C-alpha positions in Angstrom: 5.6 12.8 21.5 9.1 10.8 21.5 10.0 12.0 24.2 6.7 11.0 25.9 6.7 7.1 24.6 10.1 6.3 24.8 12.4 7.0 28.1 16.0 6.3 27.6 18.7 8.4 26.9 20.4 6.4 24.0 19.8 3.4 21.7 18.6 0.8 24.0 21.5 -1.8 24.1 21.1 -5.4 25.6 18.2 -8.0 25.3 16.6 -11.2 26.7 17.7 -11.8 30.1 16.6 -15.5 31.9 18.3 -15.6 35.2 15.1 -17.9 36.6 17.3 -20.7 34.5 20.3 -19.8 36.8 21.4 -19.8 40.7 22.3 -16.0 41.8 26.0 -16.3 42.0 25.8 -16.5 37.8 23.6 -13.8 38.4 26.2 -11.5 39.9 28.5 -12.4 37.7 26.0 -11.6 34.8 26.1 -8.3 36.3 30.1 -7.8 35.8 29.5 -9.4 32.4 26.8 -6.9 31.6 29.0 -3.7 32.3 32.2 -5.1 30.2 30.0 -5.2 27.4 28.1 -1.8 27.9 24.5 -3.5 28.3 22.0 -1.2 29.5 18.5 -2.6 29.1 17.4 -6.2 29.6 14.3 -7.6 29.0 13.0 -9.6 31.6 10.2 -12.4 32.7 9.2 -13.3 29.3 8.6 -17.1 30.0 8.0 -17.3 33.6 4.8 -17.8 34.1 5.2 -21.5 35.6 7.2 -20.2 38.3 5.4 -16.8 38.7 2.0 -18.8 39.3 2.5 -22.7 40.5 -1.1 -23.5 41.0 -4.5 -21.9 40.4 -4.5 -19.8 43.5 -0.6 -19.3 44.4 1.6 -16.9 43.1 5.0 -16.3 44.1 7.2 -13.6 43.0 9.8 -13.4 45.4 12.7 -15.1 43.4 11.7 -12.1 40.4 11.8 -9.3 43.4 15.4 -10.7 43.5 16.0 -10.2 39.6 14.6 -7.0 39.9 16.4 -5.5 42.7 19.7 -6.6 41.5 19.5 -5.0 37.8 18.1 -2.2 39.5 21.1 -1.7 41.7 23.3 -2.3 38.6 21.8 0.8 36.7 20.2 -1.8 34.1 17.0 -0.7 32.5 14.2 -3.2 32.1 11.7 -4.2 29.4 9.2 -6.2 31.6 7.1 -8.9 30.2 4.1 -10.4 31.3 5.5 -13.9 31.1 2.0 -15.2 29.2 3.8 -16.5 26.0 3.4 -20.3 27.3 0.8 -21.2 29.9 1.7 -23.4 33.3 1.2 -27.6 33.0 -1.4 -27.4 36.1 -3.7 -24.9 33.5 -3.5 -27.3 30.8 -4.1 -30.4 33.3 -7.1 -29.0 35.0 -8.2 -26.7 31.7 -7.8 -28.8 28.8 -10.1 -26.5 27.0 -7.4 -23.9 26.9 -5.2 -26.1 24.5 -5.1 -25.3 20.6 -6.8 -27.3 18.3 -4.7 -27.5 14.4 -5.2 -27.1 11.1 -6.1 -30.9 10.8 -8.3 -31.1 14.0 -5.9 -32.7 16.1 -6.3 -31.6 19.8 -3.1 -30.3 21.1 -1.5 -31.8 24.3 0.7 -29.5 26.9 3.8 -28.7 25.4 5.5 -26.6 23.1 4.9 -22.4 23.2 2.4 -21.3 21.3 -0.4 -23.9 22.6 -3.1 -21.5 24.7 -6.5 -20.9 22.3 -6.7 -17.3 22.2 -11.0 -17.7 22.3 -10.2 -19.5 25.7 -12.0 -17.4 28.9 -9.6 -19.7 30.9 -6.5 -18.0 29.3 -7.8 -14.6 29.3 -8.9 -14.5 32.6 -5.4 -16.0 33.9 -2.8 -14.1 31.5 -5.0 -11.0 32.6 -4.9 -11.3 36.2 -0.8 -12.4 35.9 -0.5 -9.1 33.9 -1.7 -6.9 36.4 -0.4 -8.1 39.3 2.7 -7.8 37.6 1.9 -4.1 37.1 0.6 -3.8 41.2 3.8 -5.1 42.3 6.5 -3.2 40.1 4.8 -0.3 39.2 7.0 2.3 41.3 10.5 0.6 39.7 11.6 3.7 38.3 14.0 1.5 35.7 10.9 -0.2 33.8 10.9 1.7 30.3 8.3 -0.2 29.0 6.0 -3.7 28.8 6.6 -6.3 26.6 3.1 -8.4 26.2 3.2 -12.4 25.9 6.0 -12.9 23.5 5.8 -13.4 19.6 2.2 -14.1 19.4 1.4 -16.2 16.5 0.0 -19.7 15.1 -4.1 -20.2 14.9 -6.5 -22.5 16.6 -9.5 -24.1 15.2 -11.2 -25.8 18.8 -15.0 -25.3 19.8 -14.1 -22.4 21.6 -13.0 -20.8 18.2 -15.6 -21.9 16.5 -18.3 -20.2 18.8 -16.3 -17.0 19.0 -16.4 -16.9 14.9 -19.6 -17.1 14.8 -20.1 -14.0 17.4 -17.7 -12.0 15.3 -19.3 -13.0 11.8 -22.9 -11.7 13.7 -21.1 -8.4 14.3 -19.6 -8.1 11.0 -22.8 -9.2 9.0 -26.1 -8.9 11.2 -27.6 -11.0 9.1 -27.4 -14.6 7.4 -28.7 -13.2 4.2 -26.0 -11.0 4.0 -23.2 -13.6 4.9 -24.6 -16.1 2.2 -24.1 -12.6 -0.3 -20.7 -12.0 1.2 -19.3 -15.5 0.8 -21.2 -16.4 -2.6 -22.8 -19.5 -0.4 -25.3 -20.3 -3.7 -22.2 -21.7 -5.4 -22.3 -25.5 -4.3 -25.2 -25.2 -2.8 -23.5 -23.9 0.5 -26.2 -21.6 2.0 -26.3 -21.2 5.3 -30.0 -21.2 7.3 -28.9 -20.8 10.4 -25.6 -19.6 12.2 -25.1 -22.6 13.9 -24.2 -24.0 10.4 -21.2 -22.2 10.0 -18.1 -24.4 10.6 -14.2 -23.7 10.7 -12.6 -23.4 7.2 -10.1 -26.0 8.1 -9.1 -29.7 6.8 -12.2 -30.9 8.2 -14.7 -28.5 6.0 -13.4 -26.5 3.1 -9.9 -26.9 2.6 -7.7 -29.4 0.6 -4.5 -28.0 1.9 -3.3 -25.1 3.9 -3.3 -22.3 0.8 -6.0 -24.1 -0.8 -9.3 -23.5 0.0 -13.2 -23.8 -1.6 -14.6 -20.8 -0.5 -11.9 -18.0 0.0 -14.5 -15.6 1.5 -14.8 -18.1 4.0 -11.1 -18.5 4.6 -10.5 -14.9 4.3 -12.6 -14.1 7.2 -11.5 -16.8 9.4 -7.9 -15.3 8.8 -8.9 -11.8 10.2 -11.0 -13.4 12.8 -8.2 -15.4 14.1 -5.7 -12.0 14.0 -8.1 -10.1 15.6 -8.9 -12.8 18.6 -5.3 -12.8 19.2 -5.5 -9.6 18.8 -7.6 -9.1 21.4 -5.8 -11.0 23.9 -3.2 -8.4 23.1 -5.4 -5.8 24.2 -6.6 -7.0 27.4 -3.4 -7.6 28.7 -2.3 -3.9 27.7 -5.6 -2.5 29.4 -4.7 -4.5 33.2 -0.8 -2.7 32.7 -2.3 0.5 31.7 -4.4 0.8 34.2 -1.4 0.8 36.8 1.4 2.3 34.8 -0.5 4.6 32.5 3.1 6.5 31.2 5.1 3.4 30.7 4.7 2.7 27.1 3.6 -0.8 25.9 4.5 -2.9 23.0 5.0 -6.9 21.7 7.5 -8.1 19.6 6.2 -8.4 16.3 7.7 -10.8 13.8 8.1 -9.1 10.2 6.6 -10.2 7.1 4.6 -12.5 9.1 1.3 -13.7 7.6 -1.1 -14.6 10.2 -1.4 -11.4 12.2 -2.1 -8.4 10.6 0.2 -6.1 12.3 -1.0 -3.0 10.3 -4.0 -3.5 12.4 -2.4 -4.5 15.5 -0.2 -1.1 15.4 -2.9 0.9 16.4 -3.1 -0.9 19.9 1.0 -0.5 20.4 2.4 2.2 22.3 5.9 1.6 20.1 6.4 -0.9 17.4 8.9 -4.1 18.0 10.1 -6.9 16.3 12.4 -9.5 16.2 14.9 -9.8 13.2 16.2 -13.2 12.3 16.8 -13.2 8.6 17.6 -16.7 6.8 21.4 -17.2 5.6 20.6 -16.6 1.9 18.3 -13.1 2.7 19.9 -10.0 0.9 20.6 -6.7 2.3 17.2 -5.6 0.6 15.3 -8.4 2.2 16.4 -7.6 5.7 15.8 -3.7 5.1 12.2 -4.3 3.9 11.3 -6.1 7.0 12.5 -3.1 8.8 10.7 -0.4 6.7 7.4 -2.7 7.3 7.7 -2.1 11.0 8.3 1.1 10.9 5.9 1.9 8.4 3.2 0.6 10.3 4.1 2.5 13.5 3.5 5.7 11.7 5.9 8.0 13.5 5.9 5.7 16.4 9.4 4.8 18.0 10.5 1.6 16.4 12.6 -1.1 18.2 14.5 -3.6 17.8 13.9 -6.2 20.2 15.8 -9.4 19.2 17.9 -10.7 16.9 21.0 -13.2 17.1 24.4 -12.4 18.3 26.0 -14.9 16.3 23.9 -18.1 15.2 20.3 -19.1 15.1 19.3 -22.6 16.1 16.1 -23.5 13.2 17.7 -22.9 10.3 18.3 -26.0 7.9 22.2 -25.2 8.4 22.6 -22.6 11.4 25.8 -20.5 10.1 27.5 -18.0 11.8 27.4 -14.7 11.3 30.8 -13.6 10.1 33.3 -11.3 12.1 31.7 -7.6 11.2 27.9 -8.9 10.3 26.5 -8.3 13.6 27.2 -4.8 14.1 26.3 -4.3 10.4 23.1 -5.7 10.7 22.5 -3.8 14.0 23.4 -0.6 12.2 21.0 -1.3 9.6 18.3 -1.4 12.0 19.3 1.7 13.3 19.6 3.4 9.8 16.5 2.3 9.1 14.8 3.9 12.0 15.1 1.7 15.4 15.9 3.0 18.6 17.1 0.0 20.0 19.4 -2.6 19.3 18.7 -6.1 21.6 19.3 -9.6 20.9 18.2 -13.0 22.1 19.6 -13.9 24.3 22.0 -12.8 26.8 23.1 -16.0 28.5 22.9 -19.4 26.5 20.5 -21.8 27.8 22.0 -25.2 28.7 19.2 -27.6 27.6 15.9 -27.6 25.5 15.3 -26.2 22.0 17.4 -23.0 22.0 20.5 -23.9 23.7 22.7 -23.6 20.9 21.3 -20.1 19.9 23.5 -17.8 19.9 24.1 -15.6 23.1 26.0 -12.7 24.5 27.8 -15.1 27.0 28.4 -18.6 25.7 28.4 -21.9 27.3 32.1 -20.9 28.4 30.7 -18.6 30.7 33.2 -15.6 30.5 34.2 -12.4 28.3 37.1 -14.0 26.3 34.9 -15.1 22.8 34.9 -13.6 19.7 31.0 -12.7 19.9 31.2 -10.7 23.3 34.4 -8.6 22.1 32.2 -7.8 19.2 29.3 -7.3 21.0 31.1 -5.1 23.5 32.3 -3.0 21.0 29.4 -2.1 19.6 27.8 -1.5 22.9 30.8 1.1 23.6 30.0 2.9 20.2 26.2 3.4 21.4 27.6 4.3 24.3 29.1 7.3 22.6 26.7 8.0 20.5 24.4 8.8 23.0 21.3 10.3 22.6 22.6 12.3 18.9 20.1 9.8 17.1 17.0 9.6 19.1 14.1 11.2 17.6 15.5 11.4 14.3 12.8 9.9 11.5 13.3 9.1 7.9 11.3 10.9 5.2 10.7 9.8 1.6 8.5 10.9 -1.5 7.7 7.0 -2.3 5.8 4.7 -1.1 5.0 1.1 -1.3 1.6 -0.6 -0.6 1.2 -3.4 1.4 -1.9 -5.0 2.9 -2.4 -8.4 4.8 -6.2 -8.7 3.0 -4.2 -8.6 -0.1 -1.6 -11.1 1.4 -4.6 -13.6 2.2 -6.6 -13.0 -0.6 -4.0 -13.4 -3.2 -2.8 -16.9 -1.8 -6.1 -18.2 -1.1 -6.9 -17.3 -4.8 -8.0 -20.2 -6.6 -5.6 -19.5 -9.5 -4.2 -18.0 -11.8 -1.1 -19.8 -10.5 0.5 -21.7 -7.8 3.9 -19.5 -8.3 2.0 -16.2 -7.7 3.4 -15.0 -3.8 2.1 -11.3 -3.0 5.6 -10.9 -0.9 7.5 -11.6 -4.3 6.2 -8.7 -5.7 6.8 -6.3 -3.3 9.8 -7.6 -2.7 11.0 -7.2 -6.4 10.2 -3.5 -6.8 11.6 -2.4 -3.3 14.7 -4.5 -3.9 15.2 -2.0 -7.3 14.6 1.0 -4.9 16.7 -0.3 -2.2 19.8 -1.0 -4.6 19.3 3.0 -5.7 19.4 4.3 -2.3 15.8 5.7 -2.5 14.0 5.9 0.9 11.0 4.2 0.7 7.7 4.3 3.1 5.5 0.9 3.3 2.5 1.6 4.1 -1.0 0.5 4.4 -4.4 1.1 2.3 -5.7 3.3 4.8 -2.4 6.3 4.5 -2.8 9.4 3.5 -1.0 9.4 -0.4 -1.1 13.0 -0.4 2.6 13.0 1.0 4.2 10.7 -1.6 5.2 11.4 -5.5 5.2 8.3 -6.0 2.8 5.1 -4.8 3.6 1.7 -6.1 0.7 -1.0 -5.3 2.0 -4.5 -6.6 -0.6 -6.8 -7.2 -3.6 -4.7 -5.6 -5.9 -7.7 -6.2 -8.3 -6.3 -3.7 -9.5 -2.9 -3.7 -10.9 -2.0 -0.8 -13.8 0.1 -0.1 -12.5 3.7 -1.0 -8.9 2.7 -1.6 -10.2 3.4 -5.4 -11.6 7.1 -5.2 -8.0 7.7 -2.7 -5.8 6.7 -5.5 -7.6 8.6 -8.3 -7.8 11.7 -6.3 -4.0 10.6 -6.1 -3.2 10.5 -9.4 -5.4 13.7 -10.2 -3.4 16.0 -8.1 -0.4 14.8 -9.6 1.0 11.9 -8.1 2.3 9.1 -10.1 0.6 5.1 -9.3 2.4 1.9 -10.5 0.5 -1.1 -10.0 0.6 -4.5 -11.9 -0.9 -7.8 -13.4 -3.8 -9.4 -11.2 -5.0 -6.2 -9.5 -8.5 -4.6 -8.9 -10.0 -7.8 -9.6 -12.2 -8.4 -6.4 -13.5 -6.3 -3.4 -13.2 -6.9 0.3 -15.3 -10.0 0.3 -13.2 -11.1 -2.3 -16.2 -11.0 -4.7 -14.9 -10.7 -8.3 -15.8 -7.0 -9.3 -17.7 -7.8 -12.7 -17.6 -5.3 -16.2 -13.7 -6.1 -16.5 -10.7 -6.0 -15.1 -8.6 -3.9 -13.5 -12.4 -3.3 -11.9 -12.8 0.1 -9.8 -9.1 1.2 -11.1 -10.1 0.7 -14.8 -10.7 4.5 -15.5 -7.5 5.8 -13.4 -5.2 2.9 -15.7 -7.2 3.6 -18.9 -7.3 -0.1 -20.1 -9.2 -3.3 -20.1 -8.0 -6.9 -19.2 -9.7 -9.7 -21.4 -7.4 -12.6 -19.9 -4.4 -13.4 -18.5 -1.9 -16.1 -19.3 -0.3 -18.0 -16.1 2.8 -18.9 -17.6 4.8 -22.2 -16.2 7.9 -22.1 -14.6 10.6 -22.1 -17.2 8.7 -20.4 -20.0 9.0 -17.0 -21.2 7.8 -14.1 -23.3 9.3 -10.8 -24.0 9.2 -7.3 -24.4 11.6 -4.4 -25.6 11.4 -1.0 -23.8 13.8 1.8 -24.6 15.4 -0.1 -26.9 16.2 -3.1 -24.7 14.5 -6.9 -24.9 13.3 -8.1 -21.6 11.7 -10.9 -19.6 7.8 -11.5 -19.2 7.1 -14.3 -16.9 4.6 -15.5 -14.4 1.5 -13.8 -15.6 0.9 -12.1 -18.8 -2.2 -9.8 -18.9 -3.7 -9.4 -22.4 -5.3 -5.7 -22.1 -6.7 -3.1 -24.2 -6.1 0.4 -24.3 -8.8 2.7 -23.0 -7.1 6.0 -23.1 -3.4 4.7 -21.8 -0.6 4.6 -24.4 1.1 1.2 -24.5 5.4 2.0 -23.9 5.6 -1.8 -24.6 4.2 -4.8 -25.9 4.6 -8.7 -26.0 6.8 -10.0 -28.7 5.5 -13.7 -29.0 2.8 -16.2 -28.7 -0.8 -15.6 -30.1 -1.0 -12.3 -28.3 2.1 -10.7 -29.4 1.5 -6.8 -30.2 -0.9 -6.6 -27.2 0.6 -4.0 -24.5 2.7 -5.4 -21.7 3.1 -1.7 -19.9 1.2 0.9 -20.1 1.1 4.7 -18.9 -2.5 6.5 -18.4 -2.3 10.6 -17.7 -5.2 11.3 -15.5 -6.0 14.8 -14.3 -2.4 16.1 -13.4 -0.4 12.6 -12.7 -0.4 9.6 -14.2 -0.5 5.6 -13.9 1.6 2.7 -14.9 0.4 -0.8 -15.5 3.0 -3.3 -15.6 1.0 -6.3 -17.1 3.6 -8.8 -16.4 6.4 -10.0 -14.2 10.2 -9.4 -15.3 13.8 -8.6 -14.1 15.6 -6.5 -11.6 17.7 -5.0 -14.3 13.8 -4.0 -15.8 12.6 -2.8 -12.5 15.3 -0.9 -11.6 15.6 0.8 -15.0 12.0 1.2 -15.2 11.5 2.9 -11.8 14.8 5.1 -12.3 12.6 7.0 -15.0 9.6 7.1 -13.1 11.5 8.8 -10.2 12.9 11.2 -12.5 9.3 12.0 -14.4 7.9 12.8 -10.7 10.9 15.1 -9.7 12.3 12.7 -6.7 15.5 13.9 -5.1 17.9 13.0 -2.7 18.7 9.8 -3.7 22.2 9.0 -2.8 24.7 8.0 -5.5 26.8 5.1 -3.9 29.0 2.7 -5.1 26.9 -0.5 -5.6 26.8 -2.6 -2.4 26.8 0.2 -0.4 23.6 0.8 1.5 22.7 4.3 2.2 19.9 6.0 4.0 19.2 9.5 5.8 17.5 10.0 9.4 16.9 13.7 10.6 15.2 16.2 12.8 15.3 19.8 12.6 19.0 20.3 12.9 20.9 17.6 11.4 20.8 15.1 8.9 22.7 11.8 9.9 23.6 9.6 6.6 24.1 5.9 7.2 26.7 4.4 4.7 26.7 0.6 5.2 29.2 -2.0 3.4 27.3 -5.2 2.6 30.3 -6.6 0.3 33.4 -8.1 0.5 35.7 -4.9 -0.9 36.7 -2.0 -0.1 34.3 0.8 -1.3 35.3 4.7 -1.8 32.8 7.0 -1.2 32.8 10.9 -2.2 31.7 13.4 0.2 29.3 15.8 -1.0 28.6 17.6 2.3 30.7 18.8 5.2 30.0 16.5 7.9 31.7 14.3 11.2 31.6 10.4 11.0 30.1 10.1 14.2 31.6 6.3 15.0 35.3 7.7 14.4 35.3 11.3 15.1 36.5 12.3 11.7 35.7 15.1 9.6 35.1 15.6 5.9 34.7 18.3 3.7 32.5 18.1 0.4 34.5 16.2 -2.1 36.8 14.4 0.5 36.8 10.4 0.1 35.8 8.1 2.9 37.0 3.9 2.7 34.7 1.7 4.5 36.1 -1.7 4.6 34.4 -4.9 4.2 31.3 -4.9 6.7 32.5 -1.4 7.7 29.6 1.3 8.7 29.8 5.4 8.8 27.6 7.5 10.4 28.0 11.1 9.0 26.5 14.1 10.8 25.6 17.2 8.7 23.8 20.5 9.4 20.9 20.9 7.4 21.2 24.5 6.6 24.4 23.8 4.7 
């Protein structure tokens, strides 16, 4: 399966190249510089729609032909984009209905990037036509290794096209207006709909009083689903157009990690390979970056996973655009590979001279030559990846531990009318992931649809929405011997955001062995406390007031009128156990608690490393590849546990030897699995 999908002999190295912005003499110089930097792959044609189709019935491929020939002659592989991420100006002038309407009802004019209504028949017609023409023209190029549909799909639209399409989507989902009224609980505030035409879009003109605060959560939740599906349909139409001409070339589009508007777990089903663009904020921790890689790897469910973009040095849209310090570009590149990526690619190859990304980093800076720090660092990385060759390709990560993440939960939790403005779904996912990351525990991030039987421990922070069948899946997992962990504000609603009556946590009540009566939302600086295994910890954000129904209280609150009520419980259910963490606490608690649970569940293989050194394992049938990454500013020494070879230095180690990692340095240790 792997070889059929990703036709590359090594970890791809290169990135977005925009030669249409330059004269042809510059192209020739770029080819020389690419060779110096060991670049082997370029992404072409990302934003060329305006030049490829200068008028409604006019297409011009001559310049792209010359570009394609030049890169082929220079031995470069191509990720070929369909160029539909920004429509041309003539289209907006002739067909203004293609333009988006903002959340506040403002109609856009031509400009920006994500400005095409996903439900516009005109946009869909011409984007698909362009994709088809590109596939027909370049289908015989043997150096095209992937199709890149559009670019960083995103945003939302609230125009008349979308309102009409939303009604159609709702009819297909609910069939009758009575079922729609039931699912949205429109008896509240007399919102009953008598006809499909009564349904309007939920925005600032109707149901919202700000972006994340809505008076009807069910309506706004369905619009989020609809918007994600609408944009996905645009992708699928182009996918089908290029697949019809080039069935053996894999198709992808560049995702954006934890991007809230689009349900990437659904999107990944229609992608031959998952790819994403990694642009951390200056303050992001290694655990935050790693968790995004984990999500992107997880949604692919075994498909090749590509790092499609990152900056070589500096982004240009942060409040403070700090440079990547020496060694960090290499470190973060290998971190992507350590978490499963089969490419290391960048935006951009040559720095633009105008518009909003002219100060975004590039392999070739405005200086135009190879005598820069960034070029030297990238050249060294390119050389290393060439020497690694195909050794790591096709290897995969394995884990006994999974964290459940779900876009519907994300949307519904943060649309919820209470209990706290501080409650953010991703924060709770990060709390648990970071505790595992700091202990170098291999962790999958999975959807609610995944088979749980392959794991020993499954963690579902704030499983607020329990979709049909999910409770039974959890129940069977625990009954068969698994360990399940969930938290406060879980089991409250069904897939329509309607409360499951009879007591929280609803359908999870039996497996958890508890009943939650109330939940106390603490202001930002307020604290309760609980003591577990001889140490006191903070209780913040929410404190569930719960009663045991078979579960055992492992700790209780120590202040306020609910002092003595359980803060942490464990329930034996069948052959397994289920934990309920009734409040938010500290990283120290999460690490100690999860360490204890992992021991109980028999999770082995955790890498014992110095603090600040990240460790992961990729493997195939014959070898294990242990990645060691030093995220600190200090030298770290690690004792070797098995005979191995560092693929980056060629140095051999025996069991008991010590390897030293300087600041930002990386080791990739190859071990035989049979030893």
